[in-house]
C-alpha positions in Angstrom: 67.8 -24.3 13.5 66.8 -27.8 14.6 63.7 -26.6 16.5 62.6 -28.5 19.5 63.1 -32.0 18.1 66.5 -33.7 18.2 67.7 -37.1 17.3 70.1 -38.8 19.8 72.9 -38.3 17.3 72.1 -34.6 16.9 71.9 -34.2 20.6 75.3 -35.9 21.1 76.9 -33.8 18.4 75.5 -30.5 19.5 75.0 -31.0 23.2 75.9 -27.4 24.0 73.3 -26.1 21.5 70.7 -28.5 23.0 71.4 -27.1 26.5 71.0 -23.5 25.2 67.8 -24.4 23.4 66.4 -26.0 26.5 66.8 -22.7 28.3 64.2 -21.3 25.9 61.8 -24.2 26.0 61.5 -28.0 26.3 63.6 -30.0 23.8 62.5 -33.5 22.7 65.2 -36.1 21.9 64.1 -38.9 19.8 65.4 -42.5 19.5 64.5 -44.5 16.4 62.1 -41.6 15.5 60.1 -41.9 18.7 60.3 -39.4 21.6 62.7 -40.7 24.2 63.4 -37.9 26.6 62.7 -34.2 27.1 65.4 -31.8 28.1 64.1 -28.8 30.1 65.6 -25.8 31.8 66.6 -26.4 35.5 64.3 -23.7 36.7 61.4 -25.3 34.9 62.3 -28.7 36.2 62.3 -27.4 39.8 58.9 -25.7 39.2 57.4 -29.0 38.0 58.8 -30.8 41.0 57.3 -28.2 43.4 54.0 -28.5 41.6 54.1 -32.3 41.8 54.9 -32.2 45.6 52.1 -29.7 46.2 49.6 -32.0 44.5 50.7 -35.3 46.2 48.9 -36.1 49.4 51.1 -36.5 52.5 51.4 -39.9 54.2 49.2 -38.6 57.1 46.5 -37.4 54.6 46.5 -40.8 52.9 46.0 -42.6 56.2 43.3 -40.2 57.3 41.5 -40.8 54.0 41.2 -44.5 54.6 37.8 -45.9 55.7 37.3 -45.6 59.5 35.0 -48.6 60.0 35.7 -51.2 62.7 36.0 -54.1 60.3 37.3 -57.3 61.7 39.7 -59.3 59.6 39.7 -63.1 59.9 42.9 -64.5 61.5 45.1 -66.5 59.2 44.8 -70.2 59.9 48.3 -71.0 58.7 50.7 -72.0 61.4 54.2 -70.6 61.3 56.8 -73.2 60.8 59.5 -74.0 63.4 62.8 -72.3 62.8 66.0 -74.2 63.5 68.9 -71.9 64.2 
């Protein structure tokens, strides 16, 4: 058995076996001897996506986390150029 490490050529030649192996655990595909991608079971991928979404703050949470001081920002002294249509 190839284990969980596959070269790109092995992955191409034995794609069905790679898919079956991924159902039992993550499979790393290497390119030029270095990890390039990881193939995981669809259920595991969905679980990871749910976990990522649960940890990411919402847009509203991000806005509410911003400083609430009444800072004044200087107005830009650059005049807009005239636009000829």
